[in-house]
C-alpha positions as a Markdown table, in Angstrom:
| # | Residue | x | y | z |
|---|---|---|---|---|
| 1 | Met | 143.3 | -18.6 | 117.3 |
| 2 | Pro | 139.6 | -19.4 | 116.7 |
| 3 | Lys | 139.0 | -22.6 | 115.1 |
| 4 | Ala | 138.4 | -22.0 | 111.4 |
| 5 | Lys | 134.8 | -22.8 | 110.0 |
| 6 | Gln | 134.8 | -26.8 | 107.8 |
| 7 | Lys | 134.4 | -25.9 | 104.4 |
| 8 | Glu | 131.8 | -27.7 | 102.6 |
| 9 | Asn | 132.6 | -30.8 | 100.4 |
| 10 | Pro | 131.6 | -29.0 | 97.0 |
| 11 | Trp | 130.8 | -32.8 | 95.5 |
| 12 | Ile | 128.9 | -33.9 | 98.2 |
| 13 | Asn | 127.2 | -30.9 | 97.6 |
| 14 | Ile | 126.2 | -32.1 | 94.2 |
| 15 | Leu | 125.6 | -35.3 | 95.3 |
| 16 | Val | 122.7 | -34.7 | 97.4 |
| 17 | Asn | 121.4 | -31.7 | 95.5 |
| 18 | Val | 121.7 | -32.8 | 91.9 |
| 19 | Val | 123.2 | -36.6 | 91.4 |
| 20 | Phe | 120.4 | -38.7 | 93.6 |
| 21 | Pro | 117.6 | -36.7 | 93.4 |
| 22 | Thr | 117.9 | -36.9 | 89.5 |
| 23 | Ile | 118.4 | -41.0 | 90.0 |
| 24 | Ile | 115.1 | -41.1 | 92.8 |
| 25 | Leu | 113.0 | -39.2 | 90.1 |
| 26 | Met | 113.2 | -40.7 | 86.7 |
| 27 | Lys | 114.6 | -44.9 | 88.1 |
| 28 | Ile | 113.4 | -44.8 | 90.9 |
| 29 | Ser | 110.1 | -42.6 | 91.6 |
| 30 | Pro | 107.8 | -45.1 | 88.7 |
| 31 | Met | 108.6 | -48.2 | 91.1 |
| 32 | Ile | 107.5 | -46.2 | 94.4 |
| 33 | Gly | 104.9 | -43.7 | 93.1 |
| 34 | His | 105.4 | -40.3 | 92.4 |
| 35 | Val | 104.2 | -39.4 | 95.5 |
| 36 | Ala | 106.5 | -41.0 | 97.4 |
| 37 | Gly | 109.8 | -40.3 | 95.0 |
| 38 | Leu | 108.6 | -36.7 | 94.6 |
| 39 | Leu | 109.4 | -36.8 | 98.9 |
| 40 | Leu | 112.1 | -38.8 | 98.9 |
| 41 | Ala | 113.8 | -36.9 | 95.8 |
| 42 | Leu | 113.4 | -33.7 | 98.2 |
| 43 | Ser | 114.0 | -34.8 | 101.8 |
| 44 | Leu | 117.3 | -35.4 | 100.5 |
| 45 | Pro | 118.3 | -31.8 | 100.0 |
| 46 | Leu | 115.9 | -30.5 | 102.9 |
| 47 | Phe | 117.5 | -33.2 | 105.2 |
| 48 | Tyr | 121.0 | -32.1 | 104.1 |
| 49 | Gly | 120.5 | -28.8 | 103.9 |
| 50 | Ile | 119.0 | -27.9 | 107.5 |
| 51 | Trp | 122.0 | -30.3 | 109.2 |
| 52 | Asp | 124.5 | -28.3 | 107.3 |
| 53 | Leu | 122.6 | -24.9 | 108.4 |
| 54 | Trp | 122.5 | -26.4 | 112.1 |
| 55 | Lys | 126.2 | -27.3 | 111.9 |
| 56 | Arg | 127.9 | -23.7 | 110.2 |
| 57 | Arg | 125.2 | -22.1 | 112.3 |
| 58 | Thr | 124.5 | -19.3 | 109.2 |
| 59 | Trp | 121.4 | -19.1 | 109.0 |
| 60 | Asn | 121.5 | -16.2 | 106.6 |
| 61 | Phe | 118.5 | -15.0 | 103.7 |
| 62 | Phe | 120.2 | -16.8 | 100.9 |
| 63 | Ser | 120.8 | -20.4 | 103.3 |
| 64 | Leu | 116.5 | -20.1 | 104.1 |
| 65 | Leu | 116.0 | -19.3 | 100.4 |
| 66 | Gly | 117.2 | -22.5 | 99.4 |
| 67 | Leu | 115.3 | -24.3 | 101.7 |
| 68 | Ala | 112.4 | -22.6 | 100.8 |
| 69 | Ser | 113.1 | -23.7 | 97.5 |
| 70 | Ile | 112.8 | -27.4 | 98.1 |
| 71 | Leu | 109.4 | -26.8 | 99.8 |
| 72 | Leu | 108.0 | -24.9 | 97.1 |
| 73 | Thr | 108.8 | -27.8 | 95.0 |
| 74 | Gly | 107.1 | -30.1 | 97.0 |
| 75 | Gly | 104.1 | -28.2 | 97.0 |
| 76 | Ile | 103.7 | -27.5 | 93.7 |
| 77 | Gly | 103.9 | -31.9 | 93.0 |
| 78 | Leu | 102.1 | -32.9 | 95.6 |
| 79 | Phe | 98.7 | -30.5 | 95.3 |
| 80 | Ser | 99.5 | -30.7 | 92.1 |
| 81 | Leu | 99.4 | -27.3 | 91.0 |
| 82 | Pro | 99.9 | -25.8 | 87.1 |
| 83 | Pro | 103.2 | -26.9 | 85.8 |
| 84 | Asp | 104.2 | -23.4 | 84.6 |
| 85 | Met | 104.5 | -22.9 | 88.6 |
| 86 | Val | 108.0 | -25.0 | 88.7 |
| 87 | Ala | 109.0 | -22.3 | 85.5 |
| 88 | Trp | 108.0 | -20.0 | 87.5 |
| 89 | Lys | 109.7 | -20.9 | 91.3 |
| 90 | Glu | 112.9 | -21.6 | 89.5 |
| 91 | Ala | 113.2 | -18.1 | 88.1 |
| 92 | Leu | 111.7 | -16.6 | 91.3 |
| 93 | Val | 114.1 | -18.2 | 93.5 |
| 94 | Pro | 117.9 | -16.6 | 91.5 |
| 95 | Gly | 115.6 | -13.6 | 91.0 |
| 96 | Leu | 114.7 | -13.1 | 94.3 |
| 97 | Val | 118.3 | -13.4 | 95.4 |
| 98 | Gly | 119.9 | -10.8 | 92.5 |
| 99 | Val | 117.3 | -8.5 | 94.0 |
| 100 | Val | 119.1 | -8.5 | 97.9 |
| 101 | Val | 122.4 | -8.1 | 95.9 |
| 102 | Leu | 121.7 | -5.5 | 93.6 |
| 103 | Ile | 119.8 | -3.3 | 96.7 |
| 104 | Thr | 123.2 | -3.5 | 99.2 |
| 105 | Ala | 125.4 | -1.9 | 96.4 |
| 106 | Trp | 122.7 | 1.1 | 96.8 |
| 107 | Thr | 124.5 | 0.9 | 100.5 |
| 108 | Pro | 127.3 | 1.3 | 102.9 |
| 109 | Phe | 128.1 | -2.5 | 102.8 |
| 110 | Pro | 128.0 | -3.8 | 99.4 |
| 111 | Leu | 127.9 | -8.2 | 99.8 |
| 112 | Met | 130.8 | -8.1 | 97.5 |
| 113 | Lys | 132.7 | -5.8 | 100.2 |
| 114 | Lys | 131.3 | -8.0 | 103.1 |
| 115 | Leu | 132.5 | -11.7 | 101.0 |
| 116 | Leu | 136.0 | -9.9 | 99.9 |
| 117 | Glu | 136.6 | -9.2 | 104.5 |
| 118 | Gln | 136.2 | -12.6 | 104.7 |
| 119 | Val | 138.5 | -13.4 | 102.4 |
| 120 | Met | 141.3 | -11.7 | 102.0 |
| 121 | Pro | 143.3 | -9.5 | 103.6 |
| 122 | Trp | 140.8 | -6.5 | 103.8 |
| 123 | Ser | 142.3 | -4.3 | 105.7 |
| 124 | His | 146.0 | -4.6 | 104.3 |
| 125 | Ile | 144.2 | -3.4 | 100.7 |
| 126 | Glu | 142.2 | -0.8 | 102.2 |
| 127 | Asp | 145.5 | 1.0 | 103.7 |
| 128 | Ala | 146.7 | 0.3 | 100.3 |
| 129 | Ala | 144.6 | 2.3 | 98.8 |
| 130 | Arg | 144.6 | 4.6 | 101.3 |
| 131 | Glu | 148.3 | 5.4 | 100.6 |
| 132 | Lys | 147.7 | 6.1 | 97.1 |
| 133 | Gly | 144.1 | 8.4 | 97.8 |
| 134 | Lys | 142.4 | 6.0 | 96.1 |
| 135 | Glu | 139.5 | 4.8 | 98.9 |
| 136 | Ser | 136.7 | 6.0 | 96.8 |
| 137 | Glu | 137.4 | 3.7 | 93.5 |
| 138 | Leu | 138.3 | 0.7 | 95.9 |
| 139 | Leu | 133.9 | 1.3 | 97.5 |
| 140 | Arg | 133.2 | 2.1 | 93.9 |
| 141 | Leu | 135.1 | -1.4 | 93.0 |
| 142 | Thr | 133.3 | -3.1 | 95.1 |
| 143 | Lys | 129.8 | -1.6 | 94.6 |
| 144 | Ile | 130.4 | -2.5 | 90.5 |
| 145 | Thr | 130.9 | -6.2 | 91.1 |
| 146 | Thr | 128.0 | -6.0 | 93.4 |
| 147 | Val | 126.1 | -5.4 | 90.3 |
| 148 | Leu | 127.5 | -7.5 | 88.4 |
| 149 | Leu | 127.4 | -10.2 | 91.4 |
| 150 | Ala | 123.1 | -9.8 | 90.8 |
| 151 | Cys | 123.3 | -9.7 | 87.2 |
| 152 | Ser | 124.6 | -13.6 | 87.1 |
| 153 | Ser | 122.1 | -14.1 | 89.1 |
| 154 | Phe | 119.6 | -12.6 | 86.8 |
| 155 | Val | 121.4 | -14.6 | 84.1 |
| 156 | Ser | 120.4 | -17.8 | 86.3 |
| 157 | Ala | 117.0 | -16.7 | 87.1 |
| 158 | Val | 116.2 | -16.4 | 83.0 |
| 159 | Leu | 117.8 | -19.9 | 82.2 |
| 160 | Asn | 116.4 | -21.2 | 85.2 |
| 161 | Tyr | 113.3 | -20.1 | 83.9 |
| 162 | Val | 114.1 | -21.5 | 80.3 |
| 163 | Leu | 115.3 | -25.0 | 81.2 |
| 164 | Ala | 111.7 | -26.3 | 83.2 |
| 165 | Lys | 109.6 | -24.4 | 80.9 |
| 166 | Leu | 111.1 | -26.4 | 77.7 |
| 167 | Ile | 111.0 | -29.7 | 79.8 |
| 168 | Val | 108.5 | -29.9 | 82.8 |
| 169 | Met | 105.2 | -29.9 | 80.8 |
| 170 | Ser | 102.9 | -32.9 | 82.3 |
| 171 | Pro | 100.6 | -32.1 | 85.1 |
| 172 | Ala | 102.1 | -32.4 | 88.8 |
| 173 | Gly | 101.1 | -35.3 | 90.8 |
| 174 | Thr | 101.8 | -38.0 | 87.6 |
| 175 | Asp | 105.2 | -40.2 | 87.1 |
| 176 | Ala | 106.1 | -38.7 | 84.2 |
| 177 | Phe | 106.0 | -34.6 | 85.8 |
| 178 | Asn | 108.8 | -36.5 | 88.4 |
| 179 | Glu | 110.5 | -37.9 | 85.4 |
| 180 | Glu | 111.0 | -34.2 | 84.3 |
| 181 | Leu | 111.5 | -33.0 | 87.0 |
| 182 | Gly | 114.3 | -35.3 | 87.7 |
| 183 | Lys | 115.7 | -34.6 | 84.2 |
| 184 | Met | 115.2 | -30.4 | 85.0 |
| 185 | Thr | 117.7 | -30.9 | 88.0 |
| 186 | Gly | 120.0 | -33.2 | 86.3 |
| 187 | Leu | 120.5 | -31.0 | 82.9 |
| 188 | Ser | 120.8 | -27.8 | 86.0 |
| 189 | Leu | 124.6 | -28.9 | 86.0 |
| 190 | Pro | 126.1 | -28.3 | 82.6 |
| 191 | Val | 122.7 | -25.4 | 81.5 |
| 192 | Ile | 122.6 | -23.1 | 84.7 |
| 193 | Leu | 126.1 | -23.9 | 86.9 |
| 194 | Val | 128.3 | -23.8 | 83.9 |
| 195 | Pro | 127.4 | -20.6 | 82.4 |
| 196 | Asn | 127.1 | -19.2 | 86.3 |
| 197 | Phe | 131.0 | -20.6 | 87.0 |
| 198 | Leu | 132.4 | -18.6 | 83.7 |
| 199 | Met | 130.6 | -15.9 | 84.4 |
| 200 | Leu | 132.1 | -15.5 | 88.3 |
| 201 | Phe | 135.5 | -16.4 | 86.9 |
| 202 | Gly | 135.2 | -13.4 | 84.4 |
| 203 | Leu | 134.0 | -11.5 | 87.9 |
| 204 | Met | 136.7 | -12.4 | 90.6 |
| 205 | Phe | 139.3 | -11.5 | 87.3 |
| 206 | Tyr | 138.2 | -8.7 | 86.7 |
| 207 | Leu | 138.0 | -7.6 | 90.0 |
| 208 | Met | 142.1 | -9.1 | 91.4 |
| 209 | Trp | 142.8 | -6.8 | 88.0 |
| 210 | Ser | 141.4 | -4.0 | 89.4 |
| 211 | Leu | 142.1 | -3.9 | 92.9 |
| 212 | Ala | 145.9 | -4.6 | 91.5 |
| 213 | Lys | 145.5 | -1.2 | 89.9 |
| 214 | Ile | 143.9 | 0.7 | 92.6 |
| 215 | Thr | 146.7 | -0.2 | 95.4 |
| 216 | Gly | 149.3 | -1.4 | 93.5 |
| 217 | Leu | 150.0 | -4.2 | 94.5 |
| 218 | Asp | 150.6 | -7.1 | 92.9 |
| 219 | Ile | 148.1 | -9.9 | 91.4 |
| 220 | Glu | 149.9 | -12.9 | 92.3 |
| 221 | Asp | 150.7 | -11.0 | 96.0 |
| 222 | Leu | 147.2 | -10.5 | 96.3 |
| 223 | Ile | 146.5 | -14.0 | 95.7 |
| 224 | Gln | 149.0 | -15.4 | 97.7 |
| 225 | Glu | 147.7 | -13.4 | 100.6 |
| 226 | Thr | 143.8 | -14.1 | 99.9 |
| 227 | Ala | 145.3 | -18.3 | 100.1 |
| 228 | Gln | 147.4 | -17.8 | 103.5 |
| 229 | His | 144.2 | -15.5 | 105.3 |
| 230 | Gln | 142.0 | -18.4 | 104.2 |
| 231 | Ala | 144.8 | -20.7 | 105.8 |
């Protein structure tokens, strides 16, 4: 039996990508200088991301885009580009993700279908839909949920832009810029991640309800089989 890939600890992810950079930018940067502070704050998520990609051997578009986002932030600060660039960069990354996800909805391989194949007993679900003659409805559901997933990325892009626009106003390459960048990073957790979590929760509820309706399988059975599939 192949060894299951170790899942990333979400708490470590939050610490490395949000908490530590926020503390460094807001508290440590004034003591060590804005350049050193910016480099230190960005090096943590950058090297953690590279290490995680190397460990999991999952060099996909979305992972690489996350690393590119960190490098772009560093470039804006080090080359003293206009602070408005931060807002556009913050919107660009989730916006690109949304576009890519949306494009897959009009292909034979919607992203949601690929994701569900990895986390659910998809062959069993397809067999149940086939027995009821609802294969086309199942495919349509994966396309609809893929579009909804893309919409959540577009909402993130708007929230990212507004948050950065309201907070990051000082010239890049200054202690004030670093402090504002740290404040923006810290606020991204409640302002962006929480709404996204709620949207994804609603999406998963709609997905499970629709799967049960299409296949005739009980929702509790679907959840239990999904848990067993991931074990």
